[in-house]
C-alpha positions as CSV (number, residue, x, y, z in Angstrom):
1,M,14.9,46.3,-19.6
2,A,14.3,43.4,-16.7
3,I,12.6,40.7,-17.9
4,Y,11.0,39.1,-15.3
5,R,10.9,35.3,-14.8
6,N,8.2,33.7,-12.0
7,K,11.0,31.3,-9.9
8,S,8.0,29.1,-8.8
9,T,8.2,25.5,-8.9
10,K,5.9,23.3,-10.3
11,V,5.7,22.0,-6.3
12,D,4.6,25.7,-5.1
13,V,2.2,25.5,-7.5
14,Q,0.9,22.4,-6.1
15,I,0.8,24.4,-2.1
16,G,-0.8,27.0,-3.7
17,A,-3.4,25.4,-5.3
18,M,-4.1,23.1,-2.1
19,K,-3.9,26.0,-0.1
20,S,-6.9,27.7,-1.8
21,I,-8.9,25.2,-2.6
22,Y,-8.3,21.9,0.4
23,P,-6.9,24.8,3.1
24,Q,-7.4,21.7,5.3
25,F,-4.6,19.7,4.4
26,K,-1.2,20.9,5.2
27,V,2.5,20.5,4.2
28,I,4.4,17.6,5.8
29,K,7.1,17.6,3.8
30,K,8.8,19.6,0.5
31,K,11.4,18.7,-1.5
32,S,12.7,20.6,-4.9
33,A,10.5,18.2,-6.8
34,E,8.3,17.1,-4.0
35,V,6.1,17.7,-1.6
36,E,3.3,15.5,1.0
37,F,0.5,16.7,2.1
38,V,-2.0,15.8,4.6
39,G,-5.7,16.5,5.8
40,V,-9.0,15.3,6.1
41,L,-11.5,14.2,3.6
42,Q,-15.3,13.6,4.8
43,P,-17.5,12.5,1.5
44,K,-20.6,12.6,2.6
45,P,-21.3,14.6,6.1
46,E,-23.2,11.5,7.2
47,F,-20.0,9.4,6.9
48,R,-16.8,9.5,8.4
49,K,-13.7,11.2,8.4
50,F,-10.7,10.2,6.8
51,K,-7.0,11.2,7.4
52,I,-5.3,11.0,4.3
53,S,-1.8,12.2,3.2
54,V,-1.0,12.7,-0.7
55,K,2.4,12.8,-1.9
56,Y,2.9,14.5,-4.9
57,R,6.2,13.6,-6.9
58,G,6.6,15.2,-10.8
59,N,5.4,13.2,-13.3
60,L,5.5,9.8,-11.4
61,K,1.8,9.3,-10.1
62,P,0.4,10.7,-7.4
63,Q,0.8,8.4,-3.9
64,V,-2.8,9.1,-1.7
65,K,-3.0,6.6,1.2
66,V,-5.5,6.4,3.6
67,I,-3.7,6.7,7.7
68,E,-7.1,6.7,9.8
69,P,-9.3,5.7,9.5
70,K,-7.5,2.2,9.2
71,L,-9.1,0.4,6.0
72,V,-10.0,-3.4,6.5
73,E,-8.2,-6.0,4.9
74,N,-8.2,-6.0,1.1
75,P,-9.9,-3.3,-0.2
76,P,-11.4,-2.9,-4.0
77,H,-9.4,-1.3,-5.9
78,F,-5.8,-1.0,-3.8
79,Y,-2.1,-1.5,-3.9
80,K,-1.2,-3.9,-1.1
81,S,2.2,-3.6,-1.7
82,S,2.6,-0.1,-1.2
83,G,-0.3,1.0,0.5
84,T,-1.8,3.6,-1.5
85,L,-5.1,4.5,-3.2
86,C,-6.2,2.9,-7.4
87,L,-7.8,5.7,-8.2
88,Y,-7.8,5.6,-11.8
89,H,-6.5,3.5,-14.5
90,P,-3.5,4.8,-16.8
91,K,-5.4,4.2,-20.2
92,D,-8.4,6.6,-18.6
93,F,-6.7,9.4,-17.1
94,R,-2.5,10.0,-17.5
95,W,-1.2,12.3,-15.1
96,T,1.4,14.3,-15.5
97,K,3.4,17.1,-13.0
98,D,1.5,20.0,-14.7
99,K,-1.7,19.0,-13.3
100,L,-2.7,20.1,-9.9
101,I,-3.6,17.4,-6.8
102,A,-6.4,20.0,-5.7
103,K,-8.5,19.6,-9.0
104,Y,-7.5,15.8,-10.1
105,I,-7.1,14.1,-7.3
106,L,-8.7,15.3,-4.1
107,P,-11.9,14.8,-5.7
108,I,-11.1,11.2,-7.4
109,T,-9.9,10.2,-3.5
110,S,-12.9,11.9,-2.4
111,A,-14.9,9.6,-4.3
112,W,-12.7,6.5,-3.4
113,L,-14.0,6.7,0.2
114,Y,-17.5,6.9,-0.8
115,F,-17.7,4.1,-3.1
116,Y,-15.6,2.7,-0.2
117,E,-17.8,3.5,2.9
118,V,-20.6,2.0,0.2
119,W,-19.1,-1.2,-0.2
120,L,-18.7,-1.9,3.6
121,E,-22.1,-1.2,3.7
122,T,-23.0,-3.5,0.6
123,G,-20.5,-5.7,-0.7
124,V,-20.9,-4.1,-4.0
125,W,-18.2,-1.6,-5.3
126,Y,-20.3,1.2,-6.8
127,G,-18.0,2.9,-8.5
128,P,-15.8,3.2,-12.1
129,E,-13.9,0.0,-12.7
130,A,-11.7,-1.1,-15.5
131,S,-10.8,-4.5,-16.5
132,H,-7.0,-5.3,-15.6
133,E,-6.6,-8.9,-17.1
134,N,-4.9,-8.0,-20.6
135,S,-2.6,-5.3,-19.3
136,K,0.3,-5.1,-17.7
137,N,0.6,-5.2,-13.9
138,P,0.1,-2.0,-12.9
139,K,2.9,-0.3,-11.6
140,D,1.9,1.2,-7.8
141,D,5.1,3.8,-7.4
């Protein structure tokens, strides 16, 4: 009796979900445990379009960068050392390799872009925030 085994990898599942939910994102680099997607998000029709890079790295938190247009210097909720967006506080959300970039990370990224555009206009960040005062420096790996 033959036993069917699903040979798809976590990377393949990520690619499938992205193709289904965000077909405008393309696979740029693919390794056995990592994949990078690049595509465009527009948080509201009246806002600009943003070209985004998202790296899935298994259990390491995904890295999200804005490629175009260039962000202003020192935007809020941004890791300057890696040039990546700070999308959530680890106490509020824990990333695992089984979660989907398409289901979790891209909606949060779209919200970040929305709040960024509003912040540019008003000088106020209306998005959710978490105090980092009494916590260790968050790793932006």
